[in-house]
Each structure stands twice: as C-alpha cells, then as structure tokens.
N, C-alpha and C positions, 0 to 999 in steps of 0.2 A: 908318567910313572916309569921307574926303572924295571926292565925286564926281569932282573933278579928278585926284586921286591915282589913283583907279580907272581913269580914262580913260588917263593916261600910261602905267599898268602894261599894261593890255589892248591898247592901240594899239601900243606898242612891242614887247610880247611877240608879238603877230600880225606885225608888220612884221620882226621878227628873223629869222622863219622863212620869210619870203616868197621869198627867192632860193635857198633850198635846191635843190640839183639833183634832188630827188626831189619837191618840190612842183610843182603845175601851172605856178605863176607862174615859178618857177625853170626848169622846162623850157622855157617859152616864151622866156625871156631867153637861156638857153644855145643855143638854136635860132637866135635873132636873131643872137646873136654869132658862131656858126659861119657864118651865111649871109654876114658881112662879113669872114670870115676869122680871127677871134679864137676861138682854141680852147684847152682846157686850163686856163681861168681859172675854171670853175665853182666849185669848192671855196674858192679864195682870195677869190673875190667874196662867196661866201657867209659866210665866217668874218669879213671885214672888215665887212659889214652887220650881222652878228649881234653883234659886238664894239661897233659904234657904237650900236645900239639897246640893248644891254645897259647901256652906260655912261649913256645918257640915262635909262633906267628906273631904275638905281641912283641917280643923282643926284637924280632926281624923287621917288624915295623917301624919301630923307634930307632933301632940302629941304622937302617938304611933310608932314613928320611921320609918315611910315609906320614908323620905328623905335618910336614910341610905342605901335604896336599889339601889340609884344610883352609889355607890361604888362598887357594886357587878358586876361581869362579868358572863355571861352564856356561857359556852363552851360546844357545842354539841359533845358527844362521838359517836353519831349516825352516821351511813353511809347508803347508799343505800335508801331503802324505806322510812325509818323515815326521812333522810335529805330532801327527796323530799316533805314531808308534808308541809314544810314551803314556798314552791313556791307558788306564784299566777298564776293560770292556767285559761284557757278559761272558765271552769264551774264558777269559782269565779267571773269572770267579768260579765258574763251573770247574775248571781245572784244579784250582786250589781245593775246591770241595771234595773232588774225587780223590785227590792226595790226601787230604785230612781223613777221609773215610777209609782209605787203604791202610793208613798208619794206625788208626783206631782199631780197624778189624783184625790186623796183624797182632797188635798189643793185647787187645781184650779177648778176642775169640780164637786166638791161634791159627788164624788163616794162612796158608802157604803164601809167602810173599810173591812168588812168581804167578800163580794162579790169580792172585788178588790183583795183580798188576795187569794181567790180560782181561780179567772182568773190567777194570777201570777204564782200559783202551777201548773195550767194547762200548762202554757207557758214554764215553767222550765221542765216539764214532756216531752213536745213535743220537746225541744231542747236537751233532753236526757242529762240533766245536772247531774242527779242522777238516779240510778236504782229506779224503782218504789218500789219494795219489800223492798229494804235497806231503803228507805226513809220513809215508813209506819212503819218499825220496830224501827226507831230511834225517831219517833214522841214521845215527853213526855206526854203519855196519862193521867197519874195522874193529873197533874196541868189542862189539858184541861177538864177533867171530873169536877174536882173542880170547875172551872170558869163556866162551863155549870150549875153544880148544884146550884151555888150561884145566877146565872141569873134566874134559874127556881124559886128559892127561893124569890128572890126580886120581880119577877112577881106575885108571890102567895101572897106576903104580899101586894102588891099594889092592886090587885083584891079583897082582902079581907078588903080593907081599913085600913090595919095596919099601912101604912104610915102616913095617917090622924091622927091616934090615937097617933102615936109617935111624930108628929110635933105639935099636940095639947098639949101634955104633956110638950114638950119642951117650947111651947108658954107661957104656965103658969109660967115658972120659968124666962123666958127672958124678959128683959127690955130694953128700948132704949139705956140705959148706957152700956148694955153688948153686944147687938147685933152690934151697929154701928162700935165700934172699931174693931170688928172682921172681919166685911165685908171690912173695910178699909184696914186691915193688909192683908187679903187673896187676894183682887182683886187689892189693890194699888190705888183705887179710893174712894172718899168720896161721899157718896150718899147723904148727907145733910139730914139724918132722923131725 
C-alpha cells in the first residue's frame, strides 16, 4: 500500500471523529461555541465534518489505487505465537465492553470523558486485562505530553485574554457575508444572520 494513501486514510479517519461531542476535542469546541452563544449544533457539526472527511478518504482511496488492494490476498507464514495474535480473546472482549460503557456513560449520563477513561483504565487493571507495567511502557507519552502542553498553552492564552485579542482581530476582517456561509457550511444550519 502506498504511504501517501495510508496517510490520507489515517489522517482523514482521525479528523473525521475529531469533533464528536464525546471526543475531548469535540467537547472543547462545543464548550467554546456555548461560550459565544451557539448551542445545539454539536451533532450537526460533527456529522458535517465526518461526511467531509469521509468523502476525501473515499476519493483518495479510489484515486490512489486503494481499490486494487481487494485483489491481493494475505497468506500468513507465521505459526505458533504470531498466528495466535489474530484471535479475539477474553481481554479483547472486556476492553471493548469498557470502551462501549465509556461512550454510553459520556453520551447518556454526561460523564466527564477524562474521568470516565480513568475509571475504565482502573476496571481494566482490576480485570487483569493487561499487565500494569507493560501497559505503562506502551503508553504513547509523546502525544500525551503534546496534548497536555497544548491544553496548558490554550488555558494560558485564555487567562491572558489572548483569545479576545485574536477574535477581535478576526472580527475586524469578518463581515456578515463571510461569516454566515461559513457557519452554515460547518453546522449545516442557517442562522439567518
């Protein structure tokens, strides 16, 4: 598979879910929209972003030859331990159940997604789904530290009124003709501004 095609698929797949109302980034966007008085557009915004990224991924898949992959067959030469890696076991089912419970808790009971994820991690540890030491070593610390750093930076910018400065600057260049079509495109609704 071409690296470029793989990049298109991975990037668009990740971005397609980025504004989900249960994803941390979607929660940040929903909170920011609520702060400026736009509420009730979380799901339309998410679905429009999902549709746009899905369309790009499907187009990239066909333009860059992804359809040819259906003709290929994978024959494993592995035996023993490597062949066993493909089997779905008890640990996998428990992990899927905890993820489903987390999604349901966030959507139905408005549980904080971060605290819910910690509770899920504790459950997985109690059920001995993975060895604690191995799990900690496999955590992608680089992206986690990057997200934490960006979160601290955004909080700092908000505390020092940098967001007000930035939005004021954007407000000087924005007109009714530029803002209304953008809001309608992203949210799928016409605000009648």
